[in-house]
KOLZATI-308506 format. One line per field, with one value per residue (C-alpha): y, z negated, x; residue in three letters; residue number from 1. Coordinates in pm, whole numbers, plus 50000, padded with zeros to 5 digits. Each point is the difference from the previous one (the first is absolute). Layout:
py	Y / ...
pz	Z / ...
px	X / ...
r	ala / ...
k	NUM / ...
This chain:
py	53676 / 50129 / 50010 / 50250 / 50213 / 49988 / 50143 / 50287 / 50069 / 49981 / 50233 / 50245 / 49971 / 49867 / 50219 / 49930 / 50092 / 50281 / 50007 / 50181 / 50270 / 50139 / 50162 / 50327 / 50163 / 50255 / 49904 / 50059 / 50235 / 50236 / 49992 / 50347 / 49898 / 50128 / 49737 / 49795 / 49769 / 49879 / 50298 / 49788 / 49894 / 50362 / 50105 / 49732 / 50128 / 50362 / 49914 / 49812 / 50287 / 50278 / 49798 / 49946 / 49623 / 49949 / 49648 / 49937 / 49734 / 49954 / 49680 / 50106 / 49703 / 49914 / 49820 / 50070 / 50302 / 50177 / 50288 / 49902 / 50119 / 50322 / 50063 / 49917 / 50255 / 50253 / 49940 / 50019 / 50338 / 50132 / 49896 / 50119 / 50336 / 50082 / 50165 / 50210 / 50289 / 49762 / 49859 / 49950 / 50275 / 49941 / 50081 / 50355 / 49978 / 49916 / 49627 / 49724 / 49935 / 49894 / 49803 / 49825 / 50226 / 50119 / 50216 / 49782 / 50280 / 50037 / 49913 / 49699 / 49853 / 50066 / 49843 / 49688 / 49963 / 50030 / 49757 / 50266 / 50088 / 49947 / 49882 / 49758 / 49648 / 49745 / 49636 / 49777 / 49691 / 50056 / 49939 / 49692 / 49847 / 49836 / 50117 / 50289 / 49890 / 50017 / 50243 / 50238 / 49978 / 50063 / 50306 / 50139 / 49929 / 50189 / 50291 / 50017 / 50009 / 50305 / 50362 / 50170 / 50200 / 50273 / 49999 / 49840 / 49658 / 49705 / 49777 / 49646 / 49861 / 49620 / 49909 / 49731 / 49827 / 49677 / 49988 / 49973 / 49660 / 49872 / 50153 / 50343 / 49999 / 49931 / 50277 / 50249 / 49877 / 50130 / 50355 / 49957 / 49869 / 50285 / 50290 / 50308 / 50330 / 50149 / 49701 / 49883 / 49665 / 49956 / 49633 / 49911 / 49645 / 49816 / 49691 / 50101 / 49652 / 49885 / 50248 / 49916 / 50041 / 50206 / 50248 / 50030 / 50056 / 50291 / 50188 / 50165 / 49838 / 50230 / 49800 / 50169 / 49904 / 49944 / 50321 / 50064 / 49957 / 50376 / 50071 / 49743 / 50157 / 50342 / 49860 / 49850 / 50327 / 50189 / 49757 / 49947 / 50320 / 49897 / 49658 / 49981 / 50014 / 49653 / 49848 / 50187 / 49858 / 49652 / 50017 / 50124 / 49725 / 49732 / 50148 / 49862 / 50328 / 50014 / 50306 / 49831 / 49714 / 50245 / 50189 / 49677 / 49901 / 50341 / 50003 / 49648 / 50004 / 49810 / 50087 / 49832 / 49702 / 49957 / 50017 / 49730 / 49788 / 50022 / 49894 / 49703 / 49879 / 50027 / 49628 / 49857 / 49639 / 50077 / 50269 / 50139 / 49890 / 50168 / 50334 / 49902 / 49917 / 50335 / 50180 / 49797 / 50112 / 50366 / 49962 / 49815 / 50311 / 50141 / 50316 / 49819 / 49862 / 50254 / 49957 / 49623 / 50062 / 50213 / 49730 / 49733 / 50223 / 50067 / 49630 / 49929 / 50299 / 49904 / 49637 / 50083 / 50267 / 49753 / 49732 / 50239 / 50113 / 49638 / 49901 / 50296 / 49939 / 50352 / 50154 / 50143 / 50369 / 50059 / 50143 / 49970 / 49945 / 49627 / 49897 / 49892 / 49736 / 49865 / 49948 / 49861 / 49750 / 49904 / 49932 / 49791 / 49750 / 49850 / 49969 / 50269 / 49767 / 49920 / 50366 / 50079 / 49732 / 50119 / 50365 / 49894 / 49791 / 50282 / 50258 / 49767 / 49925 / 50363 / 50089 / 49768 / 50260 / 50191 / 49912 / 49750 / 49780 / 50240 / 49776 / 50161 / 50229 / 49843 / 49654 / 50087 / 50195 / 49704 / 49773 / 50242 / 50003 / 49625 / 49960 / 50240 / 49803 / 49671 / 50141 / 50116 / 49655 / 49822 / 50142
pz	75956 / 49726 / 50232 / 50237 / 49707 / 49855 / 50320 / 49991 / 49633 / 50044 / 50299 / 49819 / 50266 / 49772 / 49725 / 49748 / 50137 / 49855 / 50021 / 50305 / 49765 / 49831 / 49685 / 49885 / 50335 / 50144 / 50334 / 50279 / 50181 / 49703 / 49841 / 49933 / 49868 / 50193 / 50192 / 49784 / 50185 / 50361 / 50127 / 50277 / 50127 / 49999 / 50195 / 50265 / 50045 / 50029 / 50242 / 50227 / 49984 / 50068 / 50265 / 50208 / 49956 / 49769 / 50047 / 50009 / 49727 / 49686 / 49795 / 49641 / 49807 / 49654 / 49682 / 49845 / 49769 / 50163 / 50131 / 50363 / 50015 / 49816 / 50253 / 50292 / 49877 / 49975 / 50367 / 50095 / 49828 / 50167 / 50351 / 49968 / 49859 / 50301 / 50205 / 49722 / 49770 / 49732 / 50220 / 49807 / 50076 / 50202 / 49886 / 49974 / 50346 / 50178 / 50010 / 49917 / 49658 / 49726 / 49788 / 50029 / 49730 / 50050 / 49734 / 49792 / 50016 / 50378 / 50211 / 50148 / 49664 / 49844 / 50292 / 50000 / 49622 / 50035 / 50292 / 50222 / 50249 / 50346 / 50152 / 49728 / 49916 / 49750 / 50100 / 49691 / 49886 / 49809 / 49625 / 50026 / 50293 / 50043 / 50356 / 50240 / 50240 / 50377 / 49998 / 49775 / 50232 / 50312 / 49839 / 49927 / 50355 / 50131 / 49764 / 50110 / 50367 / 49971 / 50038 / 49682 / 49830 / 49907 / 50322 / 49852 / 49876 / 49890 / 49728 / 49897 / 49678 / 49954 / 49630 / 50020 / 50330 / 49803 / 49961 / 50376 / 50115 / 50350 / 50161 / 49839 / 50068 / 50369 / 50013 / 49849 / 50231 / 50301 / 49865 / 49925 / 50351 / 50171 / 49752 / 50064 / 50034 / 49661 / 49807 / 49712 / 49819 / 49657 / 49895 / 49641 / 49944 / 49694 / 50207 / 50363 / 50088 / 49983 / 50262 / 50367 / 50171 / 50269 / 49736 / 49851 / 50345 / 50072 / 49685 / 49877 / 49668 / 49706 / 49695 / 49661 / 49756 / 49628 / 49801 / 49747 / 49635 / 49950 / 50284 / 49871 / 49655 / 50153 / 50160 / 49669 / 49818 / 50250 / 49965 / 49623 / 49850 / 49646 / 50017 / 49768 / 50182 / 49874 / 50154 / 50328 / 50023 / 49920 / 50268 / 50254 / 49907 / 50047 / 50328 / 50232 / 50192 / 50058 / 49858 / 50034 / 49785 / 49742 / 49992 / 49950 / 49716 / 49835 / 50030 / 49863 / 49712 / 50194 / 49751 / 49711 / 50220 / 50096 / 49635 / 49916 / 50289 / 49886 / 49648 / 50130 / 50203 / 49725 / 49930 / 50336 / 49880 / 49723 / 50123 / 49722 / 50148 / 49720 / 50123 / 50358 / 49895 / 49823 / 50306 / 50217 / 49783 / 50046 / 50376 / 50039 / 49928 / 50286 / 50019 / 49996 / 50356 / 50119 / 49687 / 50055 / 50357 / 49871 / 49753 / 50270 / 50225 / 49721 / 49931 / 50369 / 50030 / 49692 / 50096 / 50363 / 49892 / 49768 / 50272 / 50250 / 49751 / 49913 / 50368 / 50071 / 49689 / 49870 / 49673 / 49973 / 49909 / 49668 / 50011 / 49627 / 49726 / 49992 / 50292 / 50218 / 49742 / 50003 / 50378 / 50004 / 49732 / 50199 / 50317 / 49807 / 49896 / 50341 / 50358 / 50261 / 50213 / 49698 / 49923 / 50360 / 49993 / 49659 / 50110 / 50307 / 49782 / 49747 / 50268 / 50167 / 49666 / 49892 / 50337 / 49920 / 49758 / 50309 / 50314 / 50117 / 49691 / 49707 / 49722 / 49655 / 49942 / 49664 / 50157 / 50282 / 49763 / 49765 / 50297 / 50128 / 49674 / 49961 / 50345 / 49902 / 49683 / 50190 / 50252 / 49714 / 49839 / 50317 / 49952
px	29333 / 50226 / 50302 / 49839 / 49882 / 50351 / 50145 / 49749 / 50072 / 50374 / 49998 / 49774 / 49728 / 49726 / 49857 / 49723 / 49660 / 49792 / 49623 / 49857 / 49871 / 50311 / 49866 / 50148 / 50066 / 49758 / 49839 / 50256 / 49761 / 49977 / 50346 / 50139 / 50340 / 50302 / 50193 / 50234 / 50237 / 49967 / 50200 / 50158 / 49657 / 49883 / 50306 / 49933 / 49645 / 50117 / 50282 / 49760 / 49750 / 50250 / 50181 / 49687 / 50029 / 49706 / 49858 / 49627 / 50022 / 50209 / 50014 / 50081 / 50134 / 50127 / 49888 / 49663 / 49997 / 50293 / 49788 / 49938 / 49639 / 50087 / 50277 / 49767 / 49745 / 50281 / 50085 / 49630 / 49955 / 50314 / 49894 / 49640 / 50113 / 50218 / 49730 / 49852 / 50093 / 50131 / 50277 / 50328 / 50254 / 50314 / 50351 / 50135 / 50158 / 49675 / 50057 / 49754 / 49845 / 50241 / 49752 / 49665 / 49854 / 49642 / 49835 / 49763 / 49741 / 50018 / 49694 / 50180 / 50097 / 49661 / 49811 / 50217 / 49962 / 49622 / 49990 / 49842 / 50274 / 49848 / 50329 / 50108 / 49888 / 50132 / 49946 / 49990 / 49817 / 49674 / 50018 / 49779 / 50193 / 50339 / 50072 / 49947 / 49728 / 50014 / 49706 / 50195 / 50300 / 49789 / 49845 / 50346 / 50116 / 49697 / 50077 / 50365 / 49903 / 49774 / 50104 / 50119 / 49726 / 50250 / 50199 / 50310 / 50105 / 49791 / 50146 / 49907 / 50151 / 49974 / 50032 / 50100 / 50065 / 50046 / 49620 / 49944 / 49880 / 50079 / 49692 / 50034 / 50376 / 49939 / 49740 / 50245 / 50274 / 49809 / 50022 / 50371 / 50071 / 49814 / 50010 / 49793 / 50182 / 50094 / 49863 / 50219 / 49979 / 50159 / 50002 / 50089 / 50126 / 50131 / 50090 / 50065 / 50121 / 49638 / 49879 / 49959 / 50340 / 49825 / 49880 / 50348 / 50151 / 49761 / 50105 / 50315 / 50083 / 50068 / 50114 / 49972 / 50274 / 49973 / 50040 / 50271 / 49909 / 50029 / 49755 / 49752 / 50022 / 49926 / 49684 / 49889 / 50073 / 49784 / 49710 / 50027 / 50145 / 49900 / 50166 / 50305 / 50332 / 50098 / 49686 / 50056 / 50350 / 49878 / 49728 / 50256 / 50249 / 49733 / 49874 / 50269 / 50007 / 49621 / 49820 / 49661 / 50123 / 50136 / 49670 / 49807 / 50233 / 49969 / 49621 / 49954 / 50251 / 50265 / 50273 / 49817 / 49914 / 50364 / 50106 / 49742 / 50124 / 50363 / 49899 / 49801 / 50298 / 50264 / 49976 / 49890 / 50000 / 49754 / 49761 / 49780 / 49667 / 49806 / 50131 / 49920 / 49642 / 49961 / 50135 / 49762 / 49708 / 50098 / 50036 / 49670 / 49796 / 49795 / 50208 / 50336 / 50011 / 50258 / 50211 / 49999 / 50118 / 50287 / 50108 / 49988 / 50208 / 50253 / 50042 / 50055 / 50235 / 50206 / 50047 / 50081 / 50248 / 50173 / 50016 / 50152 / 50265 / 50084 / 50024 / 50228 / 50212 / 49952 / 49892 / 49650 / 49988 / 49824 / 49648 / 49930 / 50259 / 50066 / 49779 / 50294 / 50096 / 49643 / 49993 / 50357 / 49900 / 49693 / 50200 / 50251 / 49732 / 49924 / 50115 / 49958 / 49787 / 49784 / 49945 / 49911 / 49732 / 49879 / 49970 / 49803 / 49765 / 49960 / 49920 / 49749 / 49837 / 49969 / 49846 / 49709 / 49867 / 49887 / 49804 / 49899 / 50055 / 49938 / 50132 / 50006 / 50298 / 50076 / 50001 / 50239 / 50228 / 50036 / 50070 / 50264 / 50195 / 49960 / 50159 / 50279 / 50068 / 50003 / 50252 / 50226 / 49990 / 50112 / 50347
r	unk / unk / unk / unk / unk / unk / unk / unk / unk / unk / unk / unk / unk / unk / unk / unk / unk / unk / unk / unk / unk / unk / unk / unk / unk / unk / unk / unk / unk / unk / unk / unk / unk / unk / unk / unk / unk / unk / unk / unk / unk / unk / unk / unk / unk / unk / unk / unk / unk / unk / unk / unk / unk / unk / unk / unk / unk / unk / unk / unk / unk / unk / unk / unk / unk / unk / unk / unk / unk / unk / unk / unk / unk / unk / unk / unk / unk / unk / unk / unk / unk / unk / unk / unk / unk / unk / unk / unk / unk / unk / unk / unk / unk / unk / unk / unk / unk / unk / unk / unk / unk / unk / unk / unk / unk / unk / unk / unk / unk / unk / unk / unk / unk / unk / unk / unk / unk / unk / unk / unk / unk / unk / unk / unk / unk / unk / unk / unk / unk / unk / unk / unk / unk / unk / unk / unk / unk / unk / unk / unk / unk / unk / unk / unk / unk / unk / unk / unk / unk / unk / unk / unk / unk / unk / unk / unk / unk / unk / unk / unk / unk / unk / unk / unk / unk / unk / unk / unk / unk / unk / unk / unk / unk / unk / unk / unk / unk / unk / unk / unk / unk / unk / unk / unk / unk / unk / unk / unk / unk / unk / unk / unk / unk / unk / unk / unk / unk / unk / unk / unk / unk / unk / unk / unk / unk / unk / unk / unk / unk / unk / unk / unk / unk / unk / unk / unk / unk / unk / unk / unk / unk / unk / unk / unk / unk / unk / unk / unk / unk / unk / unk / unk / unk / unk / unk / unk / unk / unk / unk / unk / unk / unk / unk / unk / unk / unk / unk / unk / unk / unk / unk / unk / unk / unk / unk / unk / unk / unk / unk / unk / unk / unk / unk / unk / unk / unk / unk / unk / unk / unk / unk / unk / unk / unk / unk / unk / unk / unk / unk / unk / unk / unk / unk / unk / unk / unk / unk / unk / unk / unk / unk / unk / unk / unk / unk / unk / unk / unk / unk / unk / unk / unk / unk / unk / unk / unk / unk / unk / unk / unk / unk / unk / unk / unk / unk / unk / unk / unk / unk / unk / unk / unk / unk / unk / unk / unk / unk / unk / unk / unk / unk / unk / unk / unk / unk / unk / unk / unk / unk / unk / unk / unk / unk / unk / unk / unk / unk / unk / unk / unk / unk / unk / unk / unk / unk / unk / unk / unk / unk / unk / unk / unk / unk / unk / unk / unk / unk / unk / unk / unk / unk / unk / unk / unk / unk / unk / unk / unk / unk
k	1 / 2 / 3 / 4 / 5 / 6 / 7 / 8 / 9 / 10 / 11 / 12 / 13 / 14 / 15 / 16 / 17 / 18 / 19 / 20 / 21 / 22 / 23 / 24 / 25 / 26 / 27 / 28 / 29 / 30 / 31 / 32 / 33 / 34 / 35 / 36 / 37 / 38 / 39 / 40 / 41 / 42 / 43 / 44 / 45 / 46 / 47 / 48 / 49 / 50 / 51 / 52 / 53 / 54 / 55 / 56 / 57 / 58 / 59 / 60 / 61 / 62 / 63 / 64 / 65 / 66 / 67 / 68 / 69 / 70 / 71 / 72 / 73 / 74 / 75 / 76 / 77 / 78 / 79 / 80 / 81 / 82 / 83 / 84 / 85 / 86 / 87 / 88 / 89 / 90 / 91 / 92 / 93 / 94 / 95 / 96 / 97 / 98 / 99 / 100 / 101 / 102 / 103 / 104 / 105 / 106 / 107 / 108 / 109 / 110 / 111 / 112 / 113 / 114 / 115 / 116 / 117 / 118 / 119 / 120 / 121 / 122 / 123 / 124 / 125 / 126 / 127 / 128 / 129 / 130 / 131 / 132 / 133 / 134 / 135 / 136 / 137 / 138 / 139 / 140 / 141 / 142 / 143 / 144 / 145 / 146 / 147 / 148 / 149 / 150 / 151 / 152 / 153 / 154 / 155 / 156 / 157 / 158 / 159 / 160 / 161 / 162 / 163 / 164 / 165 / 166 / 167 / 168 / 169 / 170 / 171 / 172 / 173 / 174 / 175 / 176 / 177 / 178 / 179 / 180 / 181 / 182 / 183 / 184 / 185 / 186 / 187 / 188 / 189 / 190 / 191 / 192 / 193 / 194 / 195 / 196 / 197 / 198 / 199 / 200 / 201 / 202 / 203 / 204 / 205 / 206 / 207 / 208 / 209 / 210 / 211 / 212 / 213 / 214 / 215 / 216 / 217 / 218 / 219 / 220 / 221 / 222 / 223 / 224 / 225 / 226 / 227 / 228 / 229 / 230 / 231 / 232 / 233 / 234 / 235 / 236 / 237 / 238 / 239 / 240 / 241 / 242 / 243 / 244 / 245 / 246 / 247 / 248 / 249 / 250 / 251 / 252 / 253 / 254 / 255 / 256 / 257 / 258 / 259 / 260 / 261 / 262 / 263 / 264 / 265 / 266 / 267 / 268 / 269 / 270 / 271 / 272 / 273 / 274 / 275 / 276 / 277 / 278 / 279 / 280 / 281 / 282 / 283 / 284 / 285 / 286 / 287 / 288 / 289 / 290 / 291 / 292 / 293 / 294 / 295 / 296 / 297 / 298 / 299 / 300 / 301 / 302 / 303 / 304 / 305 / 306 / 307 / 308 / 309 / 310 / 311 / 312 / 313 / 314 / 315 / 316 / 317 / 318 / 319 / 320 / 321 / 322 / 323 / 324 / 325 / 326 / 327 / 328 / 329 / 330 / 331 / 332 / 333 / 334 / 335 / 336 / 337 / 338 / 339 / 340 / 341 / 342 / 343 / 344 / 345 / 346 / 347 / 348 / 349 / 350 / 351 / 352 / 353 / 354 / 355 / 356 / 357 / 358 / 359 / 360 / 361 / 362 / 363 / 364 / 365 / 366 / 367 / 368 / 369 / 370 / 371 / 372 / 373 / 374 / 375 / 376 / 377 / 378 / 379
């Protein structure tokens, strides 16, 4: 198992998973921030629109937290605004629109934010379910096949397509194979390889790339204007190019959690379990579930980052003063294969604090650091 994970880590394909609910970011339907990053993706949308080659379905891909749903809503507002007074202007020479911007106070934007636009639907799994049901998918297919209420486009946003099961995926596939006139499907996917090949083949894929650290920091500054600059930079550095990850870190005190993590790992062969127990007590409170998720993600992120640097024979860039030496020391205490197995065990163990197992957070945290210490001692 560890060999296949190693290949993904080494190639940069695998990234630590964020929770489905990325804390700190406003809902994608209501965000009013100007576009930061993803300029290439926006240009591809505009070129297809202006060139008369606009496909009926786009598959928007990239790691969780990178802004796929926010971008998809931006495209939806743009398309639905075309037939009304709030349509984006063209260029000064009478050409097509030069940006996907739609005024946040326009009727189109306000209706989408309120969930009341008659020609827009978002297909997503209910909060108490793990998948999008076939009945939900059939309802959306029926909606997409009807005449537009406003005489223009109809848009369906699937957030995310990864939540489709086989039955609901096949139901949606029928609409993709025989699309109604002026019906647009925007499918968001964190792991497109898991989708039906027939769904992927009916869509034009639009991958969103990781943002630069400067762009991520701009997003954090817009969402958290009172956050000290040092903490904004730290959140951006830990975000791996994902603004949603940075926002979650900023909202949940990710900088302080990372500092605590670095201190705990300074002597990996003799972890201070008293400190781990105290941290476990703090994270066991009812209101600390999201903070626990951020710590678990940071531990996974830090170990994976160190493994990839070791495998590639390169020096880790410093995030905090002295943290590079801590992770270098950690990797020097065991074998690469041993650390790959350990990281897999740690991630699996920390996940048991959530459904369906729901072990105590303190318990799984202690086990995680005990496993880390054991891996360090094998060297």
